[in-house]
C-alpha positions as CSV (number, residue, x, y, z in Angstrom):
1,M,-120.9,43.7,133.3
2,S,-119.4,42.0,130.3
3,H,-115.7,41.2,130.4
4,R,-113.7,42.0,127.3
5,N,-110.7,39.8,127.8
6,P,-110.3,38.5,131.4
7,T,-106.9,37.1,132.3
8,T,-105.4,35.5,135.4
9,V,-102.4,37.3,137.0
10,T,-100.3,37.3,140.2
11,I,-99.8,40.7,141.8
12,E,-96.1,41.4,142.2
13,K,-96.2,44.6,144.3
14,L,-98.1,47.7,145.1
15,V,-97.1,51.0,143.3
16,Y,-97.6,54.6,144.1
17,G,-101.4,55.3,144.1
18,G,-102.4,52.0,145.6
19,E,-102.7,49.8,142.6
20,G,-101.1,46.4,142.3
21,L,-98.7,45.7,139.5
22,S,-98.9,42.5,137.5
23,R,-97.7,41.3,134.1
24,S,-99.7,39.7,131.3
25,E,-98.5,38.8,127.8
26,G,-95.4,41.0,128.3
27,R,-97.2,44.1,129.5
28,V,-97.7,45.7,132.9
29,L,-101.2,45.9,134.3
30,L,-102.2,48.0,137.3
31,T,-105.2,46.8,139.3
32,P,-106.8,48.5,142.3
33,F,-107.8,46.8,145.6
34,V,-105.3,43.9,145.4
35,L,-102.2,42.9,147.4
36,P,-98.9,41.3,146.5
37,G,-99.0,37.6,146.0
38,E,-102.7,37.5,145.2
39,V,-103.8,35.5,142.2
40,V,-106.7,37.4,140.6
41,E,-108.7,37.5,137.4
42,V,-108.6,40.9,135.9
43,D,-110.2,42.6,132.9
44,P,-107.9,45.0,131.1
45,V,-109.6,48.3,130.4
46,D,-106.8,50.0,128.5
47,K,-103.1,49.6,127.8
48,L,-102.2,49.9,131.5
49,R,-105.1,49.5,133.8
50,A,-107.3,46.5,134.6
51,D,-110.5,46.0,136.7
52,L,-110.6,43.3,139.4
53,V,-113.0,40.6,138.2
54,R,-112.5,37.9,140.8
55,M,-110.2,37.0,143.7
56,I,-108.8,33.5,143.1
57,E,-106.2,33.3,145.8
58,P,-106.2,36.1,148.4
59,S,-103.1,37.2,150.3
60,P,-102.8,36.1,154.0
61,E,-102.3,39.8,154.7
62,R,-105.8,40.7,153.4
63,I,-108.3,41.9,156.1
64,E,-111.8,43.3,156.0
65,P,-111.6,47.1,155.5
66,G,-112.6,49.1,158.5
67,C,-114.5,51.7,156.5
68,P,-117.8,50.8,154.6
69,Y,-116.8,53.3,151.9
70,F,-113.5,51.7,151.1
71,G,-113.3,51.1,147.4
72,S,-115.8,53.7,146.4
73,C,-114.8,57.1,147.9
74,G,-111.2,57.0,146.7
75,G,-109.7,58.3,150.0
76,C,-107.8,55.3,151.2
77,H,-105.9,52.7,149.1
78,Y,-104.7,50.2,151.7
79,Q,-107.5,49.5,154.2
80,H,-107.7,45.9,153.0
81,T,-104.4,45.1,154.8
82,S,-103.2,45.6,158.4
83,Y,-101.7,49.0,159.4
84,Q,-98.2,47.4,159.8
85,H,-98.4,45.9,156.4
86,Q,-99.5,49.3,155.0
87,L,-96.4,50.9,156.4
88,Q,-94.2,48.2,154.9
89,H,-95.7,48.8,151.5
90,K,-95.5,52.6,151.8
91,V,-91.8,52.3,152.7
92,A,-91.2,50.0,149.7
93,I,-93.0,52.4,147.4
94,L,-91.1,55.4,148.7
95,R,-87.8,53.5,148.3
96,E,-88.7,52.7,144.6
97,V,-89.7,56.2,143.8
98,F,-86.5,57.6,145.2
99,Q,-84.4,55.1,143.2
100,R,-86.3,54.8,140.0
101,V,-87.7,58.3,139.5
102,G,-85.4,60.4,141.6
103,K,-82.2,58.5,140.8
104,L,-81.3,58.9,144.5
105,T,-79.3,56.6,146.7
106,V,-81.7,55.4,149.4
107,P,-80.6,55.0,153.0
108,E,-80.6,51.4,154.3
109,E,-83.4,52.3,156.8
110,I,-86.3,54.7,156.3
111,A,-87.8,55.9,159.5
112,V,-91.6,55.7,159.8
113,I,-93.8,58.0,161.8
114,S,-96.8,56.0,162.9
115,R,-100.3,57.4,162.8
116,D,-100.5,57.8,166.6
117,I,-97.6,60.3,166.4
118,A,-99.0,61.9,163.2
119,I,-102.4,62.3,164.8
120,A,-100.9,63.9,167.9
121,A,-98.8,66.3,165.8
122,S,-101.8,67.2,163.7
123,S,-103.8,68.0,166.8
124,I,-101.0,70.2,168.1
125,C,-100.9,72.1,164.8
126,R,-104.7,72.7,164.8
127,T,-105.1,73.6,168.5
128,G,-101.7,75.0,169.3
129,R,-101.7,72.9,172.5
130,S,-99.9,69.8,173.5
131,V,-101.9,66.6,173.4
132,I,-99.4,64.5,175.4
133,S,-101.9,64.1,178.3
134,R,-104.7,62.8,176.0
135,P,-104.8,59.2,175.0
136,A,-103.6,58.5,171.5
137,V,-106.1,57.7,168.9
138,T,-105.6,54.0,167.9
139,S,-108.3,53.5,165.3
140,W,-110.0,55.6,162.7
């Protein structure tokens, strides 16, 4: 693959949809599969998006994704970081969307429902029975 105009950037934050936001030459670039603080080489593909070319300095929060299809199926955006780190980023993204898009005052704390509770609730909805006596699913 030939790279049109690769540039080195530092990822500032994650945004809704799972891409990392960085800035280069006064413009915003969105790059998938990166984490805040990472220094990466990217290849801008249009005015807003860039492909990841090379990881220069990975985040200490980066982990090996648990799914072999991560990065190709499009179903998950955050498997390259721990579940707790995913939750922190999702809360930050929600807070920003409420403030910037919704122009809402955001409460100091946003409560998070972890996946164990969500999986149990989903099981109850599908079966109509309580799953309290069953062990919680802790991995996907």
